[in-house]
C-alpha positions, -999 to 999 in steps of 0.1 A, spaced: 204 -771 225 185 -801 234 183 -836 218 150 -857 223 134 -890 209 101 -890 200 88 -906 227 104 -882 250 86 -852 228 55 -870 231 53 -875 268 70 -839 273 57 -817 244 42 -788 269 81 -789 289 95 -787 254 74 -757 244 85 -738 274 120 -745 262 112 -733 230 92 -702 241 121 -692 262 144 -692 229 159 -729 231 162 -751 200 148 -786 204 159 -810 179 135 -845 179 152 -874 168 145 -912 160 171 -937 162 198 -911 168 189 -892 137 174 -857 140 142 -855 119 127 -826 134 137 -789 148 115 -772 175 123 -732 170 102 -700 182 75 -690 156 84 -659 138 53 -646 124 54 -629 87 68 -593 86 37 -580 65 0 -588 66 -9 -606 35 -24 -587 5 -60 -585 3 -75 -600 -33 -92 -576 -59 -70 -548 -50 -68 -540 -85 -101 -547 -99 -112 -526 -122 -81 -510 -126 -60 -539 -146 -73 -552 -182 -61 -574 -204 -59 -557 -240 -76 -567 -273 -40 -578 -288 -40 -612 -303 -24 -640 -277 -16 -663 -307 -32 -694 -297 -67 -696 -295 -66 -722 -268 -44 -700 -244 -69 -668 -253 -98 -687 -245 -84 -698 -211 -75 -663 -202 -109 -653 -209 -125 -683 -192 -141 -702 -220 -137 -737 -219 
């Protein structure tokens, strides 16, 4: 693990990113107090779900929601 100052991080960012790509952790400190940690990026395990997959399959029934204000919000009426 490497600890660098903010100034060093700005000056040598490309070198630090190469270290991170190689699997090393880099800590950026300000006045001897750690403020950030550079670690390799790990993509999400699965792609985001597309919006609208259940369109026309799920419906809000005609049940009484109890509060007219809540029912108006659900129906998109203002």
